LUMZADO-539909 format. One line per 10 residues: number of its first residue (from 1); for each residue x, y, z of N, C-alpha, C. Coordinates in pm, whole numbers, padded with zeros to 5 digits. Example, Ala and Ser with C-alpha at 12.3 -4.5 7.8 and 13.67 -1.06 7.14 Angstrom:
BEGIN
1) 01319/-00569/00780/01230/-00450/00780/01320/-00330/00780; 01285/-00225/00708/01367/-00106/00714/01290/00003/00787
This chain:
BEGIN
1) 15114/09492/12918/15200/09409/12904/15366/09472/12875; 15467/09449/12914/15586/09504/12926/15605/09619/13025; 15514/09629/13141/15498/09740/13237/15597/09727/13331; 15681/09837/13353/15773/09810/13458/15732/09827/13568; 15766/09740/13670/15719/09735/13808/15836/09694/13894; 15810/09753/14037/15907/09721/14142/15872/09624/14208; 15936/09495/14255/15897/09387/14316/15926/09433/14475; 15840/09368/14573/15848/09438/14725/15776/09347/14804; 15840/09269/14900/15794/09169/14974/15682/09218/15073; 15545/09163/15043/15458/09237/15119/15355/09099/15164
11) 15364/08975/15105/15297/08856/15134/15397/08771/15237; 15332/08656/15310/15415/08563/15376/15509/08499/15266; 15445/08410/15181/15493/08333/15114/15563/08375/14987; 15599/08504/14986/15668/08575/14880/15765/08499/14807; 15814/08539/14691/15913/08497/14632/16062/08555/14693; 16153/08448/14664/16285/08538/14732/16372/08654/14672; 16300/08648/14528/16358/08754/14455/16293/08918/14516; 16162/08896/14569/16153/09012/14594/16207/09061/14713; 16276/09025/14775/16349/09075/14866/16447/09150/14845; 16512/09101/14697/16607/09209/14670/16552/09358/14613
21) 16413/09348/14589/16339/09470/14535/16394/09530/14398; 16433/09433/14297/16456/09483/14172/16322/09524/14083; 16356/09577/13961/16276/09618/13889/16218/09532/13781; 16115/09478/13734/16084/09373/13674/15990/09428/13562; 15975/09346/13446/15881/09376/13358/15765/09267/13351; 15613/09314/13342/15490/09206/13348/15525/09174/13194; 15483/09035/13196/15486/08960/13087/15346/08878/13052; 15289/08864/13164/15153/08755/13165/15085/08747/13272; 14939/08780/13261/14876/08819/13372/14745/08710/13363; 14741/08619/13308/14643/08544/13266/14614/08481/13379
31) 14722/08440/13474/14682/08333/13584/14654/08424/13753; 14582/08548/13700/14570/08646/13808/14486/08586/13939; 14548/08601/14042/14609/08716/14090/14792/08683/14106; 14810/08586/14016/14974/08563/13992/15035/08629/13867; 15086/08708/13861/15170/08736/13774/15315/08689/13710; 15328/08673/13583/15474/08619/13538/15564/08752/13505; 15657/08798/13585/15728/08893/13557/15888/08870/13506; 15955/08920/13467/16080/08908/13399/16169/09002/13468; 16286/08926/13532/16398/08984/13591/16516/08973/13560; 16604/09034/13476/16740/08971/13403/16726/08859/13323
41) 16605/08849/13222/16586/08770/13148/16532/08622/13214; 16508/08603/13308/16451/08510/13423/16288/08580/13446; 16226/08454/13422/16053/08450/13455/16057/08413/13598; 15963/08496/13651/15944/08452/13781/15772/08462/13786; 15723/08370/13885/15572/08363/13911/15542/08450/14069; 15496/08559/14072/15507/08648/14177/15330/08678/14191; 15312/08693/14331/15165/08728/14351/15127/08892/14302; 15049/08921/14322/15026/09035/14238/15027/09187/14380; 15020/09126/14480/15027/09217/14607/15157/09261/14630; 15245/09171/14574/15406/09195/14588/15447/09277/14460
51) 15367/09357/14406/15396/09436/14267/15394/09583/14332; 15488/09687/14272/15429/09821/14295/15451/09885/14165; 15378/09994/14101/15398/10056/14020/15500/10157/14021; 15480/10212/14135/15588/10326/14161/15703/10276/14225; 15845/10350/14199/15941/10308/14275/15932/10320/14454; 15964/10205/14511/15918/10252/14689/16050/10326/14717; 16156/10298/14667/16250/10409/14727/16214/10546/14714; 16151/10612/14629/16110/10720/14589/16032/10796/14679; 15921/10698/14741/15817/10765/14802/15862/10761/14929; 15953/10718/14973/15991/10713/15118/16066/10855/15169
61) 15998/10947/15175/16080/11098/15193/16173/11088/15353; 16249/11168/15354/16332/11169/15474/16258/11238/15580; 16241/11196/15696/16191/11253/15788/16264/11382/15858; 16152/11488/15882/16209/11601/15917/16195/11578/16075; 16298/11635/16140/16270/11657/16324/16242/11780/16331; 16131/11729/16437/16074/11882/16481/16111/11925/16626; 16142/12031/16666/16161/12048/16801/16016/12045/16905; 16044/12000/16986/15916/12033/17107/15885/12182/17130; 15717/12190/17107/15708/12328/17137/15714/12364/17301; 15723/12487/17291/15771/12528/17450/15642/12618/17494
71) 15618/12618/17624/15519/12694/17690/15560/12840/17692; 15458/12933/17682/15487/13083/17679/15548/13112/17836; 15623/13229/17841/15692/13246/17950/15578/13254/18070; 15625/13205/18196/15530/13227/18348/15438/13083/18337; 15446/13023/18233/15377/12870/18244/15455/12753/18224; 15389/12649/18324/15491/12541/18321/15394/12413/18302; 15462/12294/18316/15391/12163/18254/15346/12117/18376; 15203/12075/18384/15157/11991/18539/15128/11854/18500; 15174/11792/18572/15145/11625/18539/14971/11587/18533; 14943/11512/18509/14778/11480/18486/14753/11381/18608
81) 14855/11298/18633/14819/11224/18778/14944/11220/18872
């Protein structure tokens, strides 16, 4: 209990609070798969699929752009068709 989780919209009928992606504290898990979480002193009943134990913003690294590899001198690209 009192575990910090992040809310993330993953199911079709998720709560509106999930779209704000706040941090929450788990308060009750007796109604599994629904979990009672507390956000800013207000309790919400959220499906367990909408919870993340790691910060979703931290796990999305920036994409590096890679240049296209070129053929060695004297070679050219041939279309297949």
